[in-house]
C-alpha positions in Angstrom: 22.0 -2.3 -11.5 19.4 -2.0 -8.3 15.9 -3.7 -9.1 12.9 -3.8 -7.5 10.6 -6.8 -6.8 13.1 -8.6 -8.6 12.8 -7.0 -12.2 15.8 -5.2 -13.4 15.4 -2.2 -14.4 18.1 -0.1 -17.2 20.1 2.6 -15.9 18.5 6.1 -17.5 15.8 8.0 -16.0 16.0 9.4 -12.5 13.7 6.7 -11.0 15.6 3.6 -13.4 18.8 4.5 -11.8 17.1 3.5 -7.9 14.1 1.7 -8.7 13.5 0.5 -4.6 12.7 -2.1 -2.8 12.9 -1.1 1.3 16.5 -2.6 2.0 17.8 -0.3 -1.2 15.8 3.1 0.0 17.1 2.4 3.4 20.3 1.7 2.4 20.2 5.4 0.0 18.9 6.9 2.8 21.7 5.9 5.2 24.2 7.3 2.8 22.9 10.6 2.3 21.8 11.1 6.0 25.5 10.2 6.9 26.8 12.0 4.1 24.8 15.9 4.6 24.5 15.4 8.8 28.5 14.0 8.9 27.5 11.0 10.8 29.2 7.6 10.5 26.3 5.3 8.9 26.8 2.3 11.7 24.8 5.0 13.8 21.8 5.3 11.5 19.1 2.4 11.9 15.4 2.1 10.9 14.6 3.4 14.2 17.0 6.1 14.6 15.2 9.3 15.1 16.2 12.3 12.8 15.6 14.5 15.3 16.1 13.4 18.8 19.5 10.7 17.9 20.8 12.5 14.7 20.2 16.2 15.6 18.3 16.9 12.2 16.3 20.2 12.1 14.2 21.0 9.5 16.6 22.4 7.4 18.2 19.3 7.7 15.2 17.4 6.5 14.5 19.2 3.7 18.0 19.2 2.1 17.9 15.4 2.3 14.5 15.4 0.6 15.9 17.7 -1.7 18.8 15.1 -2.2 16.7 12.2 -2.6 14.2 14.2 -5.2 17.8 15.1 -7.4 18.9 11.4 -7.0 15.8 9.8 -7.8 13.4 12.0 -9.3 10.3 11.7 -7.1 8.6 14.4 -5.1 7.9 14.0 -1.5 6.0 17.2 -0.2 6.0 19.2 3.1 3.2 17.1 4.3 4.8 13.9 4.1 8.2 15.6 5.5 6.5 16.6 8.4 5.1 12.6 9.4 8.4 11.5 9.4 10.2 10.5 12.5 12.7 7.8 12.1 15.0 7.0 9.1 12.8 3.2 8.9 9.6 5.6 8.1 11.8 7.8 5.3 12.4 4.4 4.1 9.0 3.2 3.7 7.9 6.3 2.3 10.7 6.1 -0.3 10.0 2.8 -1.2 5.8 3.5 -1.8 6.8 6.5 -4.1 8.7 4.8 -6.3 6.7 1.4 -6.6 4.1 4.0 -7.2 6.1 5.8 -9.8 7.0 2.6 -11.5 3.6 1.3 -11.8 2.9 4.8 -13.7 5.2 3.9 -16.1 4.2 0.5 -16.4 
């Protein structure tokens, strides 16, 4: 069971399966990106550029975002995706969205 802010969450709704924390967001994104792009997870760090280092094009980024949305039940809009350049920036965005979702449910 993953936690956010040290508070355990039961498995259930999509955002309850994974509720954030920057390290958890980074790990999830690393797994999804590695799987989608066919790269080794060890090649992915917070500083890794999706386009320059991993060769991801806009379609790849959109498909990764859809995988995140399906897995976590959060929506990432196109304007937000356009601002993301690195894996770390994507993890920060995801963490902020999950924090907002958890706060809205409280």
